[in-house]
C-alpha positions as CSV (number, residue, x, y, z in Angstrom):
1,M,4.2,35.4,8.4
2,R,2.4,37.4,10.9
3,T,4.2,40.1,13.2
4,T,3.4,37.7,16.5
5,A,4.5,34.5,14.6
6,L,7.8,36.3,13.7
7,L,8.1,37.4,17.3
8,L,8.0,34.2,18.5
9,L,10.5,33.1,16.5
10,A,12.8,35.5,18.0
11,T,12.1,34.0,21.9
12,A,14.8,32.1,23.1
13,L,13.6,28.5,24.6
14,P,14.4,27.7,28.5
15,L,17.8,26.3,29.5
16,S,15.7,22.8,30.3
17,A,15.7,22.5,26.6
18,Q,19.4,23.0,25.6
19,T,21.4,19.9,25.0
20,G,24.3,18.4,23.5
21,P,26.0,15.2,21.9
22,A,26.7,13.8,25.3
23,T,22.8,14.0,26.1
24,P,22.0,10.6,28.2
25,P,19.8,8.5,26.1
26,V,16.1,8.8,26.7
27,N,14.8,5.4,26.8
28,D,13.2,5.3,30.1
29,R,10.0,7.2,29.5
30,P,6.2,5.5,30.1
31,N,4.5,3.9,26.5
32,P,1.2,5.0,27.5
33,Y,-0.2,3.3,23.8
34,T,-1.0,-0.1,22.8
35,T,0.2,-1.3,19.2
36,V,-2.1,-2.8,16.5
37,E,-1.0,-4.4,13.8
38,G,-2.9,-5.5,10.3
39,W,-5.1,-2.6,10.7
40,A,-5.0,-1.3,7.5
41,K,-6.5,-3.9,4.9
42,L,-4.9,-4.1,1.4
43,P,-6.6,-5.9,-1.3
44,N,-6.6,-9.6,-1.6
45,G,-3.0,-10.9,-2.9
46,R,-1.0,-8.0,-2.2
47,T,1.3,-7.6,0.7
48,W,3.1,-4.8,2.1
49,G,6.2,-3.2,1.0
50,S,8.8,-1.3,2.4
51,T,7.4,2.1,3.4
52,S,8.6,5.6,5.3
53,A,5.6,7.6,4.0
54,V,2.6,8.3,6.0
55,A,0.8,11.0,6.4
56,I,-3.1,12.3,7.6
57,D,-6.2,13.3,5.1
58,N,-7.7,17.3,6.1
59,D,-10.4,15.2,7.5
60,G,-8.3,14.3,10.5
61,K,-8.8,10.2,10.3
62,S,-7.8,9.3,6.5
63,V,-4.5,8.1,6.4
64,W,-2.3,8.4,2.9
65,V,0.3,5.7,2.9
66,A,3.1,5.2,-0.5
67,E,4.9,1.9,-0.1
68,R,7.3,0.2,-2.2
69,C,4.5,-2.1,-4.4
70,G,5.2,-5.2,-1.9
71,A,9.0,-5.1,-1.6
72,N,12.0,-2.2,-1.5
73,S,11.7,-0.9,-4.4
74,C,8.9,-0.2,-7.3
75,A,11.1,0.2,-9.9
76,Q,9.8,-3.4,-11.9
77,S,6.4,-2.4,-10.7
78,S,2.9,-0.9,-12.3
79,L,1.2,-1.7,-8.8
80,P,-0.5,2.2,-7.5
81,S,2.2,3.1,-4.2
82,V,0.2,6.0,-3.3
83,L,-2.7,4.7,-1.1
84,K,-5.7,6.2,0.9
85,F,-7.5,4.2,4.2
86,D,-10.2,5.4,5.7
87,A,-11.0,6.0,9.6
88,N,-11.2,2.1,9.6
89,G,-8.4,0.6,7.5
90,N,-10.2,0.1,4.3
91,L,-8.6,1.1,1.1
92,V,-10.6,4.0,-0.5
93,K,-8.4,5.1,-3.4
94,S,-5.0,4.1,-5.2
95,F,-3.1,6.0,-7.9
96,G,0.5,6.4,-9.2
97,G,1.2,2.8,-10.6
98,G,4.4,2.9,-12.5
99,M,5.2,6.6,-11.6
100,I,7.1,6.3,-8.1
101,M,10.2,4.2,-8.2
102,S,11.1,4.6,-4.4
103,P,8.1,6.8,-2.4
104,H,10.1,7.8,0.7
105,G,7.9,10.9,2.3
106,I,4.6,12.0,2.0
107,H,2.7,15.5,3.0
108,V,-1.0,16.5,2.8
109,D,-1.2,20.3,2.0
110,R,-3.9,22.8,3.0
111,D,-5.7,22.0,-0.2
112,N,-5.6,18.1,0.6
113,N,-3.2,17.6,-2.4
114,I,-0.8,14.8,-2.1
115,W,3.2,15.7,-2.2
116,V,4.9,12.2,-2.7
117,V,8.5,12.0,-2.6
118,D,10.8,9.8,-4.8
119,C,13.8,9.5,-3.0
120,S,15.1,6.6,-5.5
121,C,17.4,5.8,-2.7
122,T,16.9,1.6,-3.4
123,G,18.7,1.0,-6.2
124,G,18.2,2.3,-10.0
125,V,15.9,0.9,-12.8
126,A,17.4,-2.3,-14.4
127,P,15.7,-3.5,-17.9
128,I,14.4,-6.9,-17.6
129,D,16.2,-7.9,-21.0
130,P,19.5,-7.2,-21.0
131,N,19.9,-6.5,-24.5
132,A,16.9,-4.0,-24.2
133,P,17.9,-0.3,-25.1
134,P,18.0,1.5,-21.3
135,P,14.9,2.7,-19.9
136,P,14.1,6.5,-19.7
137,P,15.8,8.5,-16.5
138,R,13.1,8.3,-13.7
139,G,13.4,8.8,-9.8
140,H,14.6,11.7,-7.6
141,Q,11.9,13.8,-7.8
142,I,8.8,15.0,-5.9
143,V,4.9,14.6,-7.5
144,K,2.1,17.0,-5.9
145,F,-1.1,15.0,-6.9
146,S,-4.8,16.0,-6.5
147,P,-6.2,13.9,-4.0
148,D,-7.8,12.3,-6.8
149,G,-4.6,11.4,-8.6
150,K,-4.3,13.6,-10.9
151,V,-1.0,15.2,-11.5
152,L,-0.6,18.8,-10.9
153,M,3.2,19.7,-10.4
154,T,6.4,17.8,-10.7
155,L,9.4,19.0,-9.0
156,G,13.3,18.1,-10.4
157,K,14.9,16.4,-13.1
158,A,13.8,12.8,-14.0
159,G,16.4,10.7,-13.2
160,G,18.3,13.1,-10.7
161,G,20.6,15.8,-10.6
162,R,23.6,17.5,-8.1
163,D,24.8,21.4,-7.6
164,T,23.0,23.5,-9.0
165,A,20.3,20.7,-10.7
166,F,17.6,18.8,-8.4
167,F,17.3,16.7,-6.5
168,W,19.6,13.6,-6.0
169,Q,18.0,11.2,-3.2
170,P,15.4,14.0,-1.8
171,N,13.7,12.5,1.6
172,A,11.2,14.7,2.6
173,V,8.7,17.7,1.5
174,I,6.4,20.1,2.9
175,T,4.6,23.3,2.5
176,A,4.4,26.8,4.5
177,A,1.7,28.8,5.4
178,N,2.3,30.8,2.5
179,G,2.6,28.2,0.0
180,D,6.4,28.2,-0.1
181,I,7.9,24.1,-0.5
182,Y,10.5,23.4,1.7
183,V,12.4,19.7,0.5
184,A,15.2,17.9,2.1
185,E,17.5,16.3,0.0
186,G,20.2,13.9,0.5
187,H,20.2,10.4,1.8
188,S,23.7,9.5,2.1
189,S,25.9,9.9,5.4
190,R,29.1,9.9,3.1
191,A,31.6,12.9,3.3
192,G,30.8,15.0,0.4
193,A,27.5,13.8,-0.3
194,T,24.1,16.0,-1.1
195,A,22.5,17.4,2.4
196,R,20.9,20.6,2.0
197,V,17.1,22.4,2.2
198,L,15.5,23.8,-0.9
199,V,12.9,26.2,-0.6
200,F,10.7,26.7,-3.6
201,D,7.4,29.2,-4.5
202,R,3.9,27.7,-4.9
203,N,5.2,27.8,-8.6
204,G,8.0,25.4,-8.3
205,T,10.3,28.4,-8.7
206,L,13.9,27.4,-6.7
207,K,14.1,30.3,-3.8
208,K,16.9,29.7,-1.7
209,T,19.2,26.6,-0.9
210,W,20.5,26.2,2.5
211,G,22.9,23.5,4.1
212,S,26.3,21.3,2.9
213,W,27.0,17.9,4.1
214,G,29.2,17.8,7.5
215,K,28.7,17.7,11.3
216,G,29.2,21.6,12.4
217,D,27.1,24.2,12.9
218,G,24.8,25.0,9.7
219,Q,25.8,21.5,8.3
220,L,23.5,18.5,7.5
221,D,23.9,14.5,7.4
222,Q,20.9,13.0,5.9
223,P,18.5,15.8,6.2
224,H,15.8,12.9,6.4
225,A,12.4,15.0,8.0
226,L,10.7,18.4,8.0
227,A,7.6,19.8,10.4
228,F,6.6,23.4,11.4
229,D,5.2,24.1,14.9
230,S,2.7,26.3,15.9
231,R,5.0,29.6,15.6
232,G,6.2,29.0,12.3
233,R,9.5,27.5,13.1
234,L,10.8,24.8,11.0
235,F,12.0,21.5,12.3
236,I,14.8,19.7,10.6
237,A,15.5,15.8,11.5
238,D,19.4,15.9,11.0
239,R,19.4,12.3,11.2
240,G,23.0,11.3,10.2
241,N,23.9,14.2,12.8
242,D,21.5,12.9,16.0
243,R,19.9,16.1,16.4
244,L,16.8,18.1,16.0
245,L,17.5,21.2,14.2
246,I,15.2,24.2,14.8
247,V,16.1,27.1,12.1
248,N,13.6,30.2,11.2
249,P,12.5,29.4,7.9
250,S,13.2,32.6,6.1
251,T,17.0,33.2,7.3
252,F,17.9,29.4,8.3
253,E,19.5,30.8,11.3
254,V,19.2,28.2,14.0
255,L,17.4,28.5,16.9
256,D,18.2,25.5,18.8
257,T,19.4,22.3,18.7
258,W,18.4,19.1,20.5
259,Y,19.4,15.9,21.0
260,Q,17.1,14.2,23.4
261,F,15.1,12.9,20.8
262,S,17.8,10.9,19.7
263,R,18.5,10.0,15.7
264,I,15.2,10.7,13.7
265,S,14.0,9.2,10.8
266,G,10.1,10.8,11.0
267,L,8.8,13.8,12.3
268,W,5.4,14.9,13.1
269,I,4.3,18.3,15.3
270,D,0.7,18.3,15.8
271,K,-1.9,21.6,16.5
272,N,-0.7,21.6,20.2
273,D,3.0,21.6,19.3
274,V,3.4,17.8,20.4
275,L,6.1,16.4,18.8
276,Y,6.6,12.9,18.0
277,A,9.9,11.6,16.6
278,A,10.5,8.3,15.1
279,D,14.2,6.8,15.8
280,S,14.2,3.7,13.6
281,E,18.1,3.2,13.3
282,S,19.6,3.4,16.9
283,G,21.7,0.4,17.7
284,S,20.9,-1.7,14.9
285,V,21.5,0.1,11.2
286,N,23.3,2.6,13.2
287,P,25.5,0.4,16.3
288,P,27.5,3.3,17.2
289,H,24.4,4.7,18.5
290,G,23.6,1.6,20.5
291,A,23.2,2.9,24.1
292,W,19.6,4.4,23.0
293,K,16.7,2.2,22.1
294,R,14.5,2.8,18.7
295,G,11.1,3.8,18.6
296,I,8.8,7.2,18.6
297,R,9.9,9.6,21.4
298,I,6.9,11.9,22.0
299,G,7.1,15.7,23.6
300,S,6.9,19.1,23.6
301,A,7.8,21.0,20.7
302,R,7.8,24.1,23.0
303,T,10.5,23.1,25.8
304,G,11.7,20.0,24.5
305,Q,11.0,17.7,27.0
306,V,10.3,14.1,26.0
307,T,7.2,12.9,28.1
308,A,6.8,9.2,26.5
309,F,8.6,6.4,24.2
310,I,7.2,3.6,22.4
311,P,9.8,1.3,22.0
312,D,10.2,-0.7,18.7
313,P,7.9,-3.6,18.4
314,A,10.3,-5.9,17.4
315,P,13.7,-4.7,18.7
316,N,15.9,-7.6,17.7
317,P,17.2,-9.2,14.5
318,P,16.0,-10.0,11.8
319,S,14.1,-6.9,11.9
320,T,16.4,-3.8,10.8
321,S,14.5,-0.7,11.8
322,S,11.0,0.4,13.4
323,A,8.9,3.3,12.2
324,E,10.6,4.8,10.3
325,G,7.5,7.5,9.0
326,V,5.2,9.1,11.8
327,A,1.8,10.9,11.4
328,V,-0.9,11.7,14.2
329,D,-4.8,11.6,13.1
330,A,-7.3,14.2,15.1
331,A,-7.9,11.4,17.5
332,G,-4.3,11.1,19.1
333,N,-3.7,7.5,17.1
334,I,-0.3,7.7,15.9
335,Y,0.7,5.5,12.6
336,G,4.4,4.3,12.2
337,A,5.5,3.4,8.9
338,E,8.4,0.7,8.6
339,V,11.0,-0.5,6.4
340,G,12.7,-3.4,7.7
341,D,9.6,-4.9,8.7
342,R,7.6,-3.8,5.6
343,A,4.6,-2.5,8.1
344,L,1.9,-0.1,9.0
345,K,1.3,-0.3,12.7
346,R,-1.3,2.0,14.5
347,Y,-0.8,3.0,18.0
348,V,-3.6,3.8,20.4
349,K,-3.6,5.2,23.6
350,K,-4.3,2.6,26.7
C-alpha cells in the first residue's frame, strides 16, 4: 500500500461520523430513484431463484449475478448459476452448472475474473434416491472463474471445515490492490458460531484470520459483506451486530464503528467513496430491529453521513427481505439482488 494511503488510514473521522447502538432510525432520507423490475431477461422457461450475489463487470455496465437455480438452492439442479447480462439486460454468458450449491456473494477482480462464494447456507445435498450412496461433499467453497467460466482456483475444502480448516458458510469475498484475498465467513448468528475474516495471498495461501463470534470489540456476528474505500480501508458489514466496522486491512485495527447504515447484508463503495448499504432484514427477518426500515441506504464512506434511502419496494408480507446484495454501475444505476422476492431490481435516478 502506498505511503499516502497508510497515512490516510490513520486519519480520524470527524465527530459527526461517530455513532453508537442507540442511533435513531435513519428512515427519512429522500429517495431519488425509480424502481425498474424485470430488467434482466432470463431464457424462456427459466425463472429467478433467490439471489444475494450481484457485481459489475470491469466494462462498468455489464452485470454479473449468481442465482440459486430458480429456487433457494442449486443442490438438485444442473442449471448454470453464474449469469452475465449486458447493459440492456440481455443474457450474454452463463456457466457454473452443477458446481455451486448456494451462491451467496460474487466479486469481479481487477483482471475481470469472477469469484463466487458458495455459502451452502440453505441446506445440504440429499440424494434423490434414498437408497443411493451419499453424494460427494460439496459447497462451503469459493470458486475463481475466468470471464469465460474456466475454473482458475478454489478456496476451501469441499463440504466445509471449521477452526483451522475452512470454510463454514462463507458469505463474501473481495480482492485487494496487491492481490490479497479477503473472505468473510460465518452465516449463523448463534453463540459459538464461526465468525471471522480470513486473508489469503494471491496464490491462495492463508496469511491471517481475525475475529470471533460475539458482540464486543473485535468480535463479529454474521460478517456478511466486504468493501474497500479509496483510502484502502476495509469495511465489514457486521450484520448480526447491526453495525459497520472500518478496519486497517493489514492489522485489523478497528478505525471506526458506524450504526447509521443499520443491519447491512450487502455493501458497495464506488470510486467516489459513495457507500451503498443494503438492509434486507430490519423489521421482518429481524423484528427486534423493527424501528428501522429495510431498504438501501446511501451515503459517504468518508464522513458516514446518510444522504438517501430507497425503501423496500415490497415491505410487507409475504416478502421476507429486500435487496440483500447491491452493486452500482459506472452510470450510477443500482442493482439489488433479492433472496425473499427472488428478483434482480434496478434503480435509476429520477
